[in-house]
BALOBA-1460 file (C-alpha; in Angstrom, 3 decimals):
// residues 289
<rec num="1" residu="m" x="15.286" y="-74.878" z="-10.990"/>
<rec num="2" residu="l" x="13.650" y="-71.833" z="-9.461"/>
<rec num="3" residu="d" x="12.783" y="-69.011" z="-11.823"/>
<rec num="4" residu="f" x="13.725" y="-65.825" z="-9.995"/>
<rec num="5" residu="i" x="13.101" y="-62.254" z="-11.127"/>
<rec num="6" residu="t" x="16.021" y="-60.732" z="-12.995"/>
<rec num="7" residu="w" x="16.061" y="-57.007" z="-12.217"/>
<rec num="8" residu="t" x="17.888" y="-54.817" z="-14.726"/>
<rec num="9" residu="a" x="15.900" y="-51.568" z="-14.500"/>
<rec num="10" residu="d" x="17.804" y="-48.436" z="-15.531"/>
<rec num="11" residu="p" x="17.877" y="-46.017" z="-12.556"/>
<rec num="12" residu="v" x="17.777" y="-43.077" z="-14.995"/>
<rec num="13" residu="w" x="14.336" y="-42.070" z="-16.233"/>
<rec num="14" residu="f" x="15.636" y="-39.901" z="-19.077"/>
<rec num="15" residu="s" x="18.652" y="-37.804" z="-19.996"/>
<rec num="16" residu="i" x="19.078" y="-34.542" z="-21.880"/>
<rec num="17" residu="g" x="22.748" y="-33.926" z="-22.573"/>
<rec num="18" residu="p" x="24.607" y="-34.030" z="-19.247"/>
<rec num="19" residu="l" x="21.353" y="-33.749" z="-17.254"/>
<rec num="20" residu="s" x="19.862" y="-37.012" z="-16.020"/>
<rec num="21" residu="i" x="16.599" y="-37.435" z="-14.125"/>
<rec num="22" residu="r" x="16.519" y="-40.572" z="-12.018"/>
<rec num="23" residu="w" x="13.451" y="-42.571" z="-11.051"/>
<rec num="24" residu="y" x="14.363" y="-41.907" z="-7.427"/>
<rec num="25" residu="s" x="14.096" y="-38.146" z="-7.997"/>
<rec num="26" residu="l" x="10.828" y="-38.655" z="-9.867"/>
<rec num="27" residu="a" x="9.436" y="-40.595" z="-6.897"/>
<rec num="28" residu="f" x="10.258" y="-37.650" z="-4.637"/>
<rec num="29" residu="m" x="8.629" y="-35.159" z="-7.029"/>
<rec num="30" residu="i" x="5.458" y="-37.205" z="-7.510"/>
<rec num="31" residu="g" x="5.221" y="-37.781" z="-3.767"/>
<rec num="32" residu="f" x="5.453" y="-34.099" z="-2.926"/>
<rec num="33" residu="l" x="3.028" y="-33.068" z="-5.688"/>
<rec num="34" residu="v" x="0.392" y="-35.659" z="-4.767"/>
<rec num="35" residu="g" x="1.011" y="-35.016" z="-1.079"/>
<rec num="36" residu="y" x="0.417" y="-31.302" z="-1.613"/>
<rec num="37" residu="e" x="-2.949" y="-32.021" z="-3.244"/>
<rec num="38" residu="i" x="-3.982" y="-34.330" z="-0.392"/>
<rec num="39" residu="e" x="-2.961" y="-31.721" z="2.171"/>
<rec num="40" residu="a" x="-4.812" y="-29.008" z="0.234"/>
<rec num="41" residu="r" x="-7.981" y="-31.093" z="0.333"/>
<rec num="42" residu="i" x="-7.602" y="-31.527" z="4.107"/>
<rec num="43" residu="y" x="-6.945" y="-27.819" z="4.712"/>
<rec num="44" residu="r" x="-9.930" y="-26.827" z="2.571"/>
<rec num="45" residu="h" x="-12.106" y="-29.393" z="4.359"/>
<rec num="46" residu="e" x="-11.251" y="-27.884" z="7.746"/>
<rec num="47" residu="g" x="-11.277" y="-24.242" z="6.710"/>
<rec num="48" residu="a" x="-7.565" y="-23.552" z="7.168"/>
<rec num="49" residu="p" x="-5.934" y="-20.734" z="5.156"/>
<rec num="50" residu="e" x="-4.656" y="-21.760" z="1.742"/>
<rec num="51" residu="r" x="-1.544" y="-19.648" z="2.322"/>
<rec num="52" residu="w" x="-0.401" y="-22.127" z="4.958"/>
<rec num="53" residu="l" x="0.019" y="-24.871" z="2.348"/>
<rec num="54" residu="g" x="2.925" y="-23.294" z="0.487"/>
<rec num="55" residu="i" x="4.743" y="-22.520" z="3.720"/>
<rec num="56" residu="l" x="4.224" y="-26.077" z="4.963"/>
<rec num="57" residu="l" x="5.551" y="-27.474" z="1.667"/>
<rec num="58" residu="l" x="8.755" y="-25.440" z="2.001"/>
<rec num="59" residu="w" x="9.353" y="-26.576" z="5.586"/>
<rec num="60" residu="t" x="8.567" y="-30.191" z="4.701"/>
<rec num="61" residu="v" x="10.865" y="-30.313" z="1.658"/>
<rec num="62" residu="a" x="13.681" y="-28.564" z="3.530"/>
<rec num="63" residu="g" x="13.255" y="-30.743" z="6.623"/>
<rec num="64" residu="t" x="13.156" y="-33.941" z="4.567"/>
<rec num="65" residu="i" x="16.239" y="-33.268" z="2.455"/>
<rec num="66" residu="i" x="18.412" y="-31.622" z="5.122"/>
<rec num="67" residu="g" x="17.358" y="-34.049" z="7.843"/>
<rec num="68" residu="a" x="17.771" y="-37.146" z="5.667"/>
<rec num="69" residu="r" x="21.209" y="-36.036" z="4.497"/>
<rec num="70" residu="l" x="22.492" y="-35.124" z="7.959"/>
<rec num="71" residu="g" x="20.938" y="-38.295" z="9.356"/>
<rec num="72" residu="h" x="22.974" y="-40.400" z="6.928"/>
<rec num="73" residu="v" x="26.113" y="-38.417" z="7.674"/>
<rec num="74" residu="f" x="25.898" y="-38.589" z="11.472"/>
<rec num="75" residu="f" x="24.160" y="-41.947" z="11.948"/>
<rec num="76" residu="y" x="26.031" y="-43.988" z="9.345"/>
<rec num="77" residu="e" x="29.206" y="-42.403" z="7.932"/>
<rec num="78" residu="w" x="30.473" y="-39.668" z="10.227"/>
<rec num="79" residu="d" x="33.974" y="-41.149" z="10.343"/>
<rec num="80" residu="s" x="34.192" y="-40.682" z="6.578"/>
<rec num="81" residu="y" x="32.517" y="-37.284" z="6.249"/>
<rec num="82" residu="r" x="34.437" y="-35.645" z="9.057"/>
<rec num="83" residu="q" x="37.548" y="-36.052" z="6.912"/>
<rec num="84" residu="t" x="35.892" y="-34.318" z="3.938"/>
<rec num="85" residu="p" x="33.030" y="-32.217" z="5.405"/>
<rec num="86" residu="l" x="32.404" y="-30.396" z="2.118"/>
<rec num="87" residu="e" x="31.063" y="-33.653" z="0.656"/>
<rec num="88" residu="i" x="28.133" y="-33.426" z="3.055"/>
<rec num="89" residu="l" x="26.687" y="-30.968" z="0.533"/>
<rec num="90" residu="y" x="27.002" y="-33.454" z="-2.356"/>
<rec num="91" residu="v" x="23.495" y="-34.856" z="-2.007"/>
<rec num="92" residu="w" x="23.574" y="-36.059" z="-5.627"/>
<rec num="93" residu="h" x="26.227" y="-38.621" z="-4.633"/>
<rec num="94" residu="g" x="23.605" y="-40.443" z="-2.568"/>
<rec num="95" residu="g" x="23.217" y="-41.060" z="1.137"/>
<rec num="96" residu="l" x="19.868" y="-40.218" z="2.748"/>
<rec num="97" residu="a" x="18.487" y="-41.663" z="5.981"/>
<rec num="98" residu="s" x="14.739" y="-41.878" z="6.588"/>
<rec num="99" residu="h" x="15.126" y="-41.470" z="10.352"/>
<rec num="100" residu="g" x="17.027" y="-38.235" z="9.787"/>
<rec num="101" residu="g" x="14.314" y="-37.094" z="7.388"/>
<rec num="102" residu="t" x="11.710" y="-37.773" z="10.062"/>
<rec num="103" residu="i" x="13.613" y="-35.699" z="12.604"/>
<rec num="104" residu="g" x="14.027" y="-32.920" z="10.018"/>
<rec num="105" residu="i" x="10.286" y="-32.852" z="9.321"/>
<rec num="106" residu="i" x="9.505" y="-32.778" z="13.062"/>
<rec num="107" residu="i" x="11.764" y="-29.758" z="13.559"/>
<rec num="108" residu="g" x="10.313" y="-28.041" z="10.479"/>
<rec num="109" residu="v" x="6.720" y="-28.613" z="11.643"/>
<rec num="110" residu="i" x="7.447" y="-27.258" z="15.104"/>
<rec num="111" residu="i" x="8.888" y="-24.065" z="13.606"/>
<rec num="112" residu="y" x="5.961" y="-23.891" z="11.145"/>
<rec num="113" residu="s" x="3.476" y="-24.247" z="14.019"/>
<rec num="114" residu="l" x="5.156" y="-21.512" z="16.075"/>
<rec num="115" residu="t" x="5.506" y="-19.035" z="13.226"/>
<rec num="116" residu="t" x="2.568" y="-19.739" z="10.904"/>
<rec num="117" residu="t" x="-0.410" y="-21.677" z="12.276"/>
<rec num="118" residu="r" x="-0.051" y="-20.671" z="15.963"/>
<rec num="119" residu="r" x="-1.606" y="-24.047" z="16.724"/>
<rec num="120" residu="s" x="-0.300" y="-27.126" z="18.501"/>
<rec num="121" residu="p" x="2.216" y="-29.035" z="16.341"/>
<rec num="122" residu="l" x="-0.039" y="-32.078" z="16.778"/>
<rec num="123" residu="w" x="-2.613" y="-30.330" z="14.580"/>
<rec num="124" residu="t" x="-0.124" y="-30.250" z="11.715"/>
<rec num="125" residu="f" x="1.407" y="-33.667" z="12.372"/>
<rec num="126" residu="d" x="-1.978" y="-35.427" z="12.339"/>
<rec num="127" residu="r" x="-2.660" y="-34.034" z="8.878"/>
<rec num="128" residu="l" x="0.823" y="-34.065" z="7.367"/>
<rec num="129" residu="v" x="1.749" y="-37.679" z="8.085"/>
<rec num="130" residu="i" x="-1.066" y="-38.950" z="5.857"/>
<rec num="131" residu="p" x="0.683" y="-38.006" z="2.582"/>
<rec num="132" residu="v" x="4.115" y="-38.641" z="4.160"/>
<rec num="133" residu="a" x="3.231" y="-42.355" z="4.356"/>
<rec num="134" residu="l" x="2.541" y="-42.287" z="0.612"/>
<rec num="135" residu="v" x="5.834" y="-40.517" z="-0.070"/>
<rec num="136" residu="g" x="7.669" y="-43.137" z="1.977"/>
<rec num="137" residu="g" x="6.291" y="-45.915" z="-0.212"/>
<rec num="138" residu="l" x="7.216" y="-44.066" z="-3.411"/>
<rec num="139" residu="i" x="10.773" y="-43.493" z="-2.169"/>
<rec num="140" residu="r" x="11.187" y="-47.205" z="-1.527"/>
<rec num="141" residu="l" x="10.126" y="-47.849" z="-5.117"/>
<rec num="142" residu="g" x="12.828" y="-45.358" z="-6.091"/>
<rec num="143" residu="n" x="15.304" y="-47.501" z="-4.118"/>
<rec num="144" residu="l" x="14.094" y="-50.487" z="-6.133"/>
<rec num="145" residu="m" x="14.788" y="-48.659" z="-9.403"/>
<rec num="146" residu="n" x="18.288" y="-47.893" z="-8.066"/>
<rec num="147" residu="s" x="18.803" y="-51.591" z="-7.212"/>
<rec num="148" residu="e" x="19.771" y="-50.600" z="-3.660"/>
<rec num="149" residu="i" x="18.798" y="-51.410" z="-0.051"/>
<rec num="150" residu="f" x="17.793" y="-55.009" z="-0.774"/>
<rec num="151" residu="g" x="17.874" y="-58.037" z="1.492"/>
<rec num="152" residu="h" x="19.688" y="-61.293" z="2.115"/>
<rec num="153" residu="a" x="19.681" y="-64.244" z="-0.271"/>
<rec num="154" residu="t" x="16.389" y="-66.130" z="-0.492"/>
<rec num="155" residu="d" x="14.879" y="-69.189" z="-2.196"/>
<rec num="156" residu="l" x="11.433" y="-67.603" z="-2.323"/>
<rec num="157" residu="p" x="10.001" y="-67.403" z="-5.856"/>
<rec num="158" residu="w" x="9.721" y="-63.611" z="-5.733"/>
<rec num="159" residu="g" x="13.429" y="-63.158" z="-5.028"/>
<rec num="160" residu="f" x="15.201" y="-60.562" z="-7.193"/>
<rec num="161" residu="m" x="18.579" y="-60.798" z="-8.900"/>
<rec num="162" residu="f" x="19.846" y="-57.195" z="-8.972"/>
<rec num="163" residu="l" x="22.179" y="-57.382" z="-11.938"/>
<rec num="164" residu="r" x="22.977" y="-53.637" z="-11.937"/>
<rec num="165" residu="s" x="24.035" y="-53.627" z="-8.284"/>
<rec num="166" residu="r" x="27.760" y="-53.780" z="-7.505"/>
<rec num="167" residu="e" x="26.887" y="-55.057" z="-4.018"/>
<rec num="168" residu="w" x="24.794" y="-57.894" z="-5.436"/>
<rec num="169" residu="n" x="27.481" y="-58.864" z="-7.942"/>
<rec num="170" residu="e" x="30.146" y="-58.921" z="-5.220"/>
<rec num="171" residu="l" x="28.140" y="-60.739" z="-2.531"/>
<rec num="172" residu="y" x="25.267" y="-62.642" z="-4.134"/>
<rec num="173" residu="y" x="26.074" y="-63.242" z="-7.806"/>
<rec num="174" residu="g" x="23.838" y="-66.046" z="-9.057"/>
<rec num="175" residu="q" x="21.541" y="-65.857" z="-6.009"/>
<rec num="176" residu="a" x="18.202" y="-64.103" z="-5.598"/>
<rec num="177" residu="c" x="17.661" y="-61.663" z="-2.723"/>
<rec num="178" residu="h" x="14.691" y="-60.362" z="-0.789"/>
<rec num="179" residu="p" x="13.238" y="-57.269" z="-2.545"/>
<rec num="180" residu="t" x="12.926" y="-55.479" z="0.800"/>
<rec num="181" residu="q" x="12.198" y="-52.213" z="-1.020"/>
<rec num="182" residu="i" x="8.898" y="-53.736" z="-2.172"/>
<rec num="183" residu="y" x="8.129" y="-55.127" z="1.287"/>
<rec num="184" residu="e" x="8.519" y="-51.689" z="2.841"/>
<rec num="185" residu="a" x="6.678" y="-49.913" z="0.024"/>
<rec num="186" residu="l" x="3.650" y="-52.196" z="0.431"/>
<rec num="187" residu="c" x="3.612" y="-51.591" z="4.202"/>
<rec num="188" residu="y" x="3.755" y="-47.821" z="3.716"/>
<rec num="189" residu="f" x="1.047" y="-47.801" z="1.046"/>
<rec num="190" residu="a" x="-1.173" y="-49.878" z="3.364"/>
<rec num="191" residu="l" x="-0.476" y="-47.393" z="6.165"/>
<rec num="192" residu="f" x="-1.393" y="-44.519" z="3.828"/>
<rec num="193" residu="g" x="-4.732" y="-46.199" z="3.136"/>
<rec num="194" residu="l" x="-5.334" y="-46.726" z="6.857"/>
<rec num="195" residu="l" x="-4.569" y="-43.094" z="7.727"/>
<rec num="196" residu="m" x="-6.830" y="-41.823" z="4.930"/>
<rec num="197" residu="w" x="-9.623" y="-44.036" z="6.287"/>
<rec num="198" residu="m" x="-9.019" y="-42.817" z="9.842"/>
<rec num="199" residu="y" x="-9.209" y="-39.170" z="8.754"/>
<rec num="200" residu="w" x="-12.014" y="-39.196" z="6.195"/>
<rec num="201" residu="k" x="-14.226" y="-41.966" z="7.600"/>
<rec num="202" residu="k" x="-13.568" y="-41.971" z="11.346"/>
<rec num="203" residu="n" x="-12.666" y="-38.313" z="12.019"/>
<rec num="204" residu="a" x="-9.608" y="-39.501" z="13.948"/>
<rec num="205" residu="e" x="-8.197" y="-35.954" z="13.804"/>
<rec num="206" residu="e" x="-10.678" y="-35.131" z="16.581"/>
<rec num="207" residu="r" x="-8.338" y="-37.046" z="18.871"/>
<rec num="208" residu="p" x="-5.099" y="-34.997" z="18.613"/>
<rec num="209" residu="g" x="-2.045" y="-37.202" z="18.274"/>
<rec num="210" residu="l" x="-3.900" y="-40.389" z="17.265"/>
<rec num="211" residu="i" x="-3.105" y="-40.301" z="13.539"/>
<rec num="212" residu="f" x="0.449" y="-39.195" z="14.276"/>
<rec num="213" residu="g" x="0.933" y="-42.049" z="16.736"/>
<rec num="214" residu="v" x="-0.468" y="-44.674" z="14.364"/>
<rec num="215" residu="f" x="1.863" y="-43.297" z="11.676"/>
<rec num="216" residu="f" x="4.941" y="-43.783" z="13.873"/>
<rec num="217" residu="i" x="3.899" y="-47.332" z="14.765"/>
<rec num="218" residu="g" x="2.958" y="-48.187" z="11.179"/>
<rec num="219" residu="i" x="6.145" y="-46.798" z="9.643"/>
<rec num="220" residu="f" x="8.790" y="-47.912" z="12.096"/>
<rec num="221" residu="t" x="7.490" y="-51.329" z="13.205"/>
<rec num="222" residu="p" x="7.707" y="-52.757" z="9.650"/>
<rec num="223" residu="r" x="11.060" y="-50.998" z="9.255"/>
<rec num="224" residu="f" x="12.340" y="-52.633" z="12.460"/>
<rec num="225" residu="l" x="11.191" y="-56.111" z="11.391"/>
<rec num="226" residu="i" x="12.321" y="-55.923" z="7.762"/>
<rec num="227" residu="e" x="15.808" y="-54.856" z="8.879"/>
<rec num="228" residu="f" x="16.361" y="-58.465" z="10.061"/>
<rec num="229" residu="i" x="16.506" y="-59.622" z="6.431"/>
<rec num="230" residu="k" x="18.104" y="-56.479" z="4.988"/>
<rec num="231" residu="n" x="21.798" y="-56.098" z="4.198"/>
<rec num="232" residu="p" x="23.843" y="-53.772" z="6.423"/>
<rec num="233" residu="q" x="24.140" y="-50.286" z="4.945"/>
<rec num="234" residu="v" x="27.590" y="-49.708" z="6.433"/>
<rec num="235" residu="a" x="30.358" y="-52.020" z="7.628"/>
<rec num="236" residu="f" x="30.053" y="-51.343" z="11.373"/>
<rec num="237" residu="e" x="26.507" y="-52.778" z="11.379"/>
<rec num="238" residu="e" x="27.774" y="-56.282" z="10.540"/>
<rec num="239" residu="s" x="28.757" y="-56.939" z="14.173"/>
<rec num="240" residu="m" x="25.539" y="-55.508" z="15.657"/>
<rec num="241" residu="t" x="22.676" y="-57.670" z="16.940"/>
<rec num="242" residu="l" x="20.294" y="-54.841" z="16.059"/>
<rec num="243" residu="n" x="21.491" y="-52.535" z="13.301"/>
<rec num="244" residu="m" x="21.428" y="-48.745" z="13.312"/>
<rec num="245" residu="g" x="18.071" y="-48.574" z="11.534"/>
<rec num="246" residu="q" x="16.493" y="-50.773" z="14.208"/>
<rec num="247" residu="w" x="17.960" y="-48.840" z="17.131"/>
<rec num="248" residu="l" x="16.732" y="-45.594" z="15.562"/>
<rec num="249" residu="s" x="13.255" y="-47.076" z="15.020"/>
<rec num="250" residu="i" x="12.679" y="-48.100" z="18.641"/>
<rec num="251" residu="p" x="12.232" y="-44.554" z="20.070"/>
<rec num="252" residu="f" x="9.734" y="-43.674" z="17.322"/>
<rec num="253" residu="i" x="7.693" y="-46.823" z="18.011"/>
<rec num="254" residu="i" x="7.606" y="-46.002" z="21.733"/>
<rec num="255" residu="i" x="6.592" y="-42.398" z="21.005"/>
<rec num="256" residu="g" x="3.880" y="-43.679" z="18.669"/>
<rec num="257" residu="i" x="2.420" y="-45.961" z="21.339"/>
<rec num="258" residu="a" x="2.532" y="-43.112" z="23.878"/>
<rec num="259" residu="l" x="0.752" y="-40.765" z="21.437"/>
<rec num="260" residu="v" x="-2.029" y="-43.299" z="20.793"/>
<rec num="261" residu="i" x="-2.566" y="-43.813" z="24.533"/>
<rec num="262" residu="y" x="-2.528" y="-40.039" z="25.108"/>
<rec num="263" residu="a" x="-5.040" y="-39.433" z="22.303"/>
<rec num="264" residu="l" x="-7.473" y="-42.138" z="23.405"/>
<rec num="265" residu="r" x="-7.461" y="-40.991" z="27.038"/>
<rec num="266" residu="r" x="-8.355" y="-37.395" z="26.265"/>
<rec num="267" residu="p" x="-11.888" y="-36.161" z="25.436"/>
<rec num="268" residu="r" x="-12.750" y="-36.178" z="21.757"/>
<rec num="269" residu="l" x="-12.889" y="-32.738" z="20.149"/>
<rec num="270" residu="h" x="-15.829" y="-31.613" z="18.035"/>
<rec num="271" residu="l" x="-14.471" y="-29.749" z="15.011"/>
<rec num="272" residu="a" x="-16.303" y="-27.674" z="12.432"/>
<rec num="273" residu="y" x="-15.766" y="-28.525" z="8.770"/>
<rec num="274" residu="p" x="-16.684" y="-25.537" z="6.536"/>
<rec num="275" residu="d" x="-15.263" y="-27.252" z="3.415"/>
<rec num="276" residu="r" x="-13.578" y="-24.086" z="2.127"/>
<rec num="277" residu="f" x="-10.340" y="-22.246" z="2.720"/>
<rec num="278" residu="a" x="-10.447" y="-19.564" z="5.402"/>
<rec num="279" residu="d" x="-11.170" y="-16.052" z="4.113"/>
<rec num="280" residu="e" x="-8.983" y="-14.299" z="6.671"/>
<rec num="281" residu="d" x="-5.706" y="-15.718" z="7.927"/>
<rec num="282" residu="e" x="-5.874" y="-13.694" z="11.130"/>
<rec num="283" residu="k" x="-9.248" y="-15.096" z="12.154"/>
<rec num="284" residu="a" x="-8.233" y="-18.609" z="11.173"/>
<rec num="285" residu="g" x="-5.050" y="-18.316" z="13.204"/>
<rec num="286" residu="k" x="-7.048" y="-17.432" z="16.301"/>
<rec num="287" residu="k" x="-9.601" y="-20.169" z="15.807"/>
<rec num="288" residu="k" x="-9.240" y="-22.899" z="18.416"/>
<rec num="289" residu="h" x="-9.531" y="-26.549" z="17.528"/>
């Protein structure tokens, strides 16, 4: 008899009275805090103003949460939410879509670039996506702690039995399932390592759009492939050859390939690295990279 992994993790990290902090929320917080430190190191390395960091954090957090929530609403459950639109605001009830979060971040970065850095959005994207890959992996571990977004039944020895999941108890009771949260997390952590290597060891930021393009390919190609063994998130996906997550991933993969080709065909820049934050925002804003 196969000895599968019985998963009974409590999704709540700790509670104080009526207030509960979930592991999923903790993953978000750790991701943004660590991501901020990584971004600060990059900005200091390149001599960008420290003031830009706080503004970027606000746009990134807002874009992630608003975009991910609206992405879930419009991509997956619009028929339900249009009947009770006020529930769109009830983020604590769950329902976030990574593709929507990506779109939200893109919009936020474009506004940030126009109003704050006065540089091409590619400058920000090439630096921001490095910690975003780390955050993506942490969020998938949060999904694991919630016993959600897992895969089909499997006989593989690392299959998980998600005893706390209503979906698992209704559909797979007694069977192990693919821990697709772990599969995705490992892919995203590997991508984070690759992007860090590209930036710090290969100066890939001197080819605008290269890191951003590799990020799109490295995030959404594994997502597309893993969706084949993942359970449908909503009922209408059951009749689809490719589910919503896969259809939404395809444009990002194509954009990623186009960005890599664009970056490799253009002359390499030669950037200065003063290894300190800029003294004057005005001068830094006018500096061309």
